[in-house]
C-alpha positions as CSV (number, residue, x, y, z in Angstrom):
1,X,115.0,112.8,96.6
2,X,115.4,116.4,95.9
3,X,113.6,117.2,92.6
4,X,109.9,117.9,92.4
5,X,107.9,114.8,92.3
6,X,106.1,114.0,89.0
7,X,103.7,111.8,90.7
8,X,103.1,109.5,93.7
9,X,102.6,105.8,93.9
10,X,100.4,104.5,96.7
11,X,100.6,100.9,98.0
12,X,97.6,99.8,100.1
13,X,95.5,96.9,101.3
14,X,91.7,97.1,101.7
15,X,89.9,94.9,104.3
16,X,90.0,91.5,105.9
17,X,86.2,91.3,105.0
18,X,87.3,90.8,101.4
19,X,88.7,87.5,100.2
20,X,91.8,89.2,98.8
21,X,91.7,92.3,100.9
22,X,95.0,91.6,102.7
23,X,97.1,91.8,99.6
24,X,99.0,94.6,97.9
25,X,97.2,97.0,95.6
26,X,98.7,100.1,93.9
27,X,97.2,103.6,93.0
28,X,98.8,106.5,91.1
29,X,98.2,110.1,91.6
30,X,96.4,111.8,88.8
31,X,99.2,114.6,88.7
32,X,101.9,116.1,90.7
33,X,99.7,116.6,93.8
34,X,99.0,113.6,96.0
35,X,95.3,114.3,96.3
36,X,93.5,112.5,93.4
37,X,94.2,108.8,93.0
38,X,93.6,106.3,90.2
39,X,93.6,102.6,91.2
40,X,95.8,100.4,89.1
41,X,95.1,96.9,87.9
42,X,91.4,97.5,88.0
43,X,91.7,97.7,91.8
44,X,92.8,94.1,92.1
45,X,95.9,93.0,94.0
46,X,99.2,93.6,92.3
47,X,101.2,91.4,94.7
48,X,100.1,88.3,96.6
49,X,101.9,86.9,99.7
50,X,102.4,83.1,99.4
51,X,104.7,83.0,102.5
52,X,104.0,83.2,106.3
53,X,100.3,83.9,107.0
54,X,99.6,84.4,103.2
55,X,98.2,87.8,103.9
56,X,99.8,91.2,104.3
57,X,98.9,94.6,105.7
58,X,100.6,98.0,106.0
59,X,102.7,97.9,102.7
60,X,105.5,100.4,102.5
61,X,107.5,101.4,99.4
62,X,111.1,102.4,99.6
63,X,113.6,103.6,96.9
64,X,116.8,101.7,97.1
65,X,119.9,103.8,98.0
66,X,122.2,102.2,95.4
67,X,124.6,100.3,97.8
68,X,127.5,98.3,96.2
69,X,126.0,95.1,94.8
70,X,122.4,96.2,95.3
71,X,120.4,95.1,92.3
72,X,116.9,96.3,93.5
73,X,115.8,99.8,92.8
74,X,112.7,99.6,95.0
75,X,111.7,97.5,98.1
76,X,108.2,96.9,99.4
77,X,107.8,95.8,103.0
78,X,104.6,94.6,104.6
79,X,103.2,93.2,107.9
80,X,102.9,89.3,107.8
81,X,99.3,89.2,108.9
82,X,96.1,87.7,107.7
83,X,93.2,88.7,110.0
84,X,90.7,86.8,107.7
85,X,92.3,83.5,108.4
86,X,91.9,84.0,112.2
87,X,89.0,83.5,114.6
88,X,87.1,86.7,114.4
89,X,86.4,86.7,118.3
90,X,90.0,86.7,119.2
91,X,91.9,87.6,116.1
92,X,93.5,90.8,117.2
93,X,94.4,89.7,120.7
94,X,95.9,86.4,119.2
95,X,98.1,88.2,116.7
96,X,99.4,90.7,119.3
97,X,100.4,88.0,121.8
98,X,101.3,85.2,119.3
99,X,101.5,86.6,115.8
100,X,104.2,86.6,113.2
101,X,107.6,88.0,114.1
102,X,108.5,88.3,110.4
103,X,108.0,90.8,107.7
104,X,107.3,90.2,104.0
105,X,109.8,91.7,101.5
106,X,109.5,92.2,97.7
107,X,112.1,93.8,95.4
108,X,111.7,95.4,92.0
109,X,113.9,97.2,89.4
110,X,110.9,99.1,87.7
111,X,107.9,99.0,90.0
112,X,106.2,96.7,87.4
113,X,108.0,93.3,87.9
114,X,108.6,92.2,91.3
115,X,110.4,89.3,93.0
116,X,108.6,86.5,94.8
117,X,107.9,87.5,98.3
118,X,110.2,86.5,101.0
119,X,109.7,86.1,104.8
120,X,112.4,87.6,107.0
121,X,112.2,87.2,110.9
122,X,113.2,90.6,112.4
123,X,111.5,90.7,115.9
124,X,113.1,88.9,118.9
125,X,111.8,85.7,120.4
126,X,110.0,87.5,123.2
127,X,108.0,89.6,120.8
128,X,104.3,89.0,120.0
129,X,104.3,90.5,116.6
130,X,106.0,92.8,114.0
131,X,103.7,95.4,112.6
132,X,103.9,98.1,110.0
133,X,107.5,97.8,109.0
134,X,109.2,100.7,107.3
135,X,112.7,101.7,106.5
136,X,115.0,104.7,105.9
137,X,118.5,104.9,104.5
138,X,121.1,106.0,106.9
139,X,124.1,107.5,105.1
140,X,126.1,107.7,108.3
141,X,126.0,103.9,108.8
142,X,125.8,103.0,105.2
143,X,122.7,100.8,106.1
144,X,119.0,101.0,106.1
145,X,117.3,101.3,109.4
146,X,114.2,99.1,109.5
147,X,111.7,99.8,112.2
148,X,108.3,98.3,113.3
149,X,106.0,97.9,116.3
150,X,106.2,94.9,118.5
151,X,104.7,93.8,121.9
152,X,107.4,92.3,124.2
153,X,106.7,89.6,126.7
154,X,103.1,89.5,125.7
155,X,102.4,86.2,127.5
156,X,103.7,87.4,130.9
157,X,100.4,89.1,131.9
158,X,102.4,91.6,133.8
159,X,101.3,94.7,131.8
160,X,104.5,94.7,129.8
161,X,102.8,93.8,126.5
162,X,102.3,97.3,125.1
163,X,103.8,98.1,121.6
164,X,107.3,99.6,121.4
165,X,109.0,100.6,118.2
166,X,111.8,98.3,117.5
167,X,114.6,98.7,114.9
168,X,117.4,96.8,113.2
169,X,119.9,97.6,110.5
170,X,120.4,95.8,107.1
171,X,122.1,96.3,103.7
172,X,120.1,93.8,101.8
173,X,116.8,93.1,103.4
174,X,117.8,89.5,104.0
175,X,120.1,89.6,107.1
176,X,119.5,92.0,109.9
177,X,121.3,93.0,113.1
178,X,119.5,92.0,116.3
179,X,116.4,94.0,117.0
180,X,116.7,96.7,119.6
181,X,114.2,99.2,121.2
182,X,113.8,102.5,119.3
183,X,110.9,104.0,121.1
184,X,109.6,103.0,124.6
185,X,107.4,105.5,126.3
186,X,105.9,103.1,128.8
187,X,102.7,102.9,126.7
188,X,102.0,101.8,123.1
189,X,103.5,103.8,120.3
190,X,102.9,102.5,116.7
191,X,103.2,103.4,113.0
192,X,106.3,105.5,112.9
193,X,107.4,106.9,109.6
194,X,110.5,109.0,108.8
195,X,111.5,111.6,106.3
196,X,115.0,113.3,106.0
197,X,115.4,116.9,105.1
198,X,117.5,119.9,106.0
199,X,120.0,117.9,108.0
200,X,117.3,116.2,110.2
201,X,115.3,113.0,110.4
202,X,111.7,113.8,111.1
203,X,109.6,111.0,112.7
204,X,105.9,110.8,112.9
205,X,104.3,108.2,115.2
206,X,100.9,107.4,116.6
207,X,100.6,107.8,120.4
208,X,98.4,105.0,121.8
209,X,98.1,106.4,125.3
210,X,94.5,106.4,126.5
211,X,92.9,109.7,125.8
212,X,91.6,111.7,128.7
213,X,91.9,115.2,130.3
214,X,95.5,114.4,131.4
215,X,96.7,113.3,127.9
216,X,94.7,115.3,125.4
217,X,97.2,114.6,122.7
218,X,96.8,110.9,122.9
219,X,95.4,108.8,120.0
220,X,96.9,111.2,117.5
221,X,100.4,111.9,115.8
222,X,103.5,113.0,117.5
223,X,106.3,114.6,115.4
224,X,110.0,114.5,116.5
225,X,113.3,115.1,115.0
226,X,117.0,114.1,115.3
227,X,120.2,114.5,113.3
228,X,120.9,110.8,114.1
229,X,118.4,108.4,112.6
230,X,118.8,105.5,115.1
231,X,118.8,107.8,118.1
232,X,116.5,107.0,121.0
233,X,116.6,110.6,122.0
234,X,114.5,112.5,119.3
235,X,113.3,116.1,120.2
236,X,109.5,116.7,120.2
237,X,108.5,119.0,117.4
238,X,104.6,118.8,117.8
239,X,102.0,116.6,119.5
240,X,98.4,115.9,118.9
241,X,98.6,116.5,115.2
242,X,95.0,116.0,113.8
243,X,93.3,116.2,117.2
244,X,91.2,119.3,116.3
245,X,90.1,117.8,113.0
246,X,89.8,114.1,113.4
247,X,88.1,111.6,115.9
248,X,91.5,109.8,116.1
249,X,94.3,109.1,113.8
250,X,97.1,106.6,112.9
251,X,99.2,105.4,110.0
252,X,100.9,108.8,109.1
253,X,102.3,109.4,105.7
254,X,104.7,112.3,105.2
255,X,105.7,113.3,101.6
256,X,107.1,116.5,100.0
257,X,104.8,118.2,97.7
258,X,105.6,119.9,94.4
259,X,107.3,123.3,94.6
260,X,109.3,124.8,97.5
261,X,108.0,124.7,101.1
262,X,105.2,122.2,100.3
263,X,104.6,119.1,102.6
264,X,101.7,116.8,102.9
265,X,100.9,114.7,106.0
266,X,98.1,112.1,105.6
267,X,96.5,110.6,108.7
268,X,94.2,107.7,108.7
269,X,91.0,108.4,110.7
270,X,90.2,104.8,110.8
271,X,86.5,103.7,111.0
272,X,85.6,107.1,109.8
273,X,86.9,109.2,106.8
274,X,90.0,107.2,106.4
275,X,93.1,109.2,105.1
276,X,92.7,112.9,105.5
277,X,95.4,115.3,104.1
278,X,97.1,118.0,106.1
279,X,99.5,120.6,104.7
280,X,102.5,122.6,106.1
281,X,105.5,124.4,104.8
282,X,108.0,122.1,106.6
283,X,108.1,118.9,108.7
284,X,109.6,121.1,111.5
285,X,106.4,122.9,111.8
286,X,104.1,122.6,114.8
287,X,101.1,123.6,112.7
288,X,99.4,121.3,110.1
289,X,96.3,122.6,108.3
290,X,93.6,120.1,107.1
291,X,93.2,120.4,103.3
292,X,89.9,122.1,103.2
293,X,88.9,121.6,99.5
294,X,87.1,118.4,99.2
295,X,89.9,115.8,99.1
296,X,89.2,112.5,97.2
297,X,89.6,109.5,99.5
298,X,92.8,107.7,99.3
299,X,92.2,104.1,98.4
300,X,93.9,102.7,101.3
301,X,93.8,101.6,105.0
302,X,97.6,101.3,105.4
303,X,100.6,103.7,105.1
304,X,102.7,103.9,102.1
305,X,103.4,106.5,99.6
306,X,106.5,107.7,97.8
307,X,107.0,110.4,95.3
308,X,108.5,109.3,91.9
309,X,110.4,111.2,89.2
310,X,108.7,111.0,85.9
311,X,111.2,108.5,84.3
312,X,110.2,105.9,86.9
313,X,106.5,105.9,86.1
314,X,106.1,102.8,83.9
């Protein structure tokens, strides 16, 4: 979108420690700045998954591109994962090696009424999971590029089970092209998110390389850009975003703010302060400044936020 946002809708989940924590909740910004949030529906889930693992994480909202025959105006994608239903001692290891290879999809015309959830397998047979799915429309191909993190050959025990970012194309979020590798740096990279502006696609991802003196930017956010969305050769814009302010960071959210040259990058300092806001005048910047005025805590553990024109705030 190009117009100034009238507000922001935030889709989130809470915690596996809650009986309904791994379901989708919504919050709405209290104005045109994405800094104060009002939880909707009394903080209770708005969407429940009744498919796959019957729990979801990492919800992501996407405005439809208006393709021929496309009836939805919005999509919500989520990870098919319910940690609460797994053995606490082995839950994370199990879901990385033998988790769901599918994502959960909802559709809506107005952000109020939603279709039933559907389960769509996107990751290949040798993948161990399909985490934090997102999508961006690619006008060059006339399709959506859907991308997520997967381990590959996780049962081999040969060290090849780190997370790559995979991707596939779709026009309807029902059928997808075969998955292919989008990012493979030889170590885990997760939580990619993309925004398009000024002729480029800007991609923000979490670098999972072990942090030490030889990799000081690890465990933080890397920004890259390309004029081709599905390229495997993005140019680095910035590394280690958040490292001087946070203990570590993941789940980046990038949104345009109101007015010219206003951008917000939210980074989840998981286990600590949760989402923290950073500001800059452009996604092309290598400098992001933490929002110093006390910033109300975003009500979420998972990435998803999209700006909405006023006529869609129902």
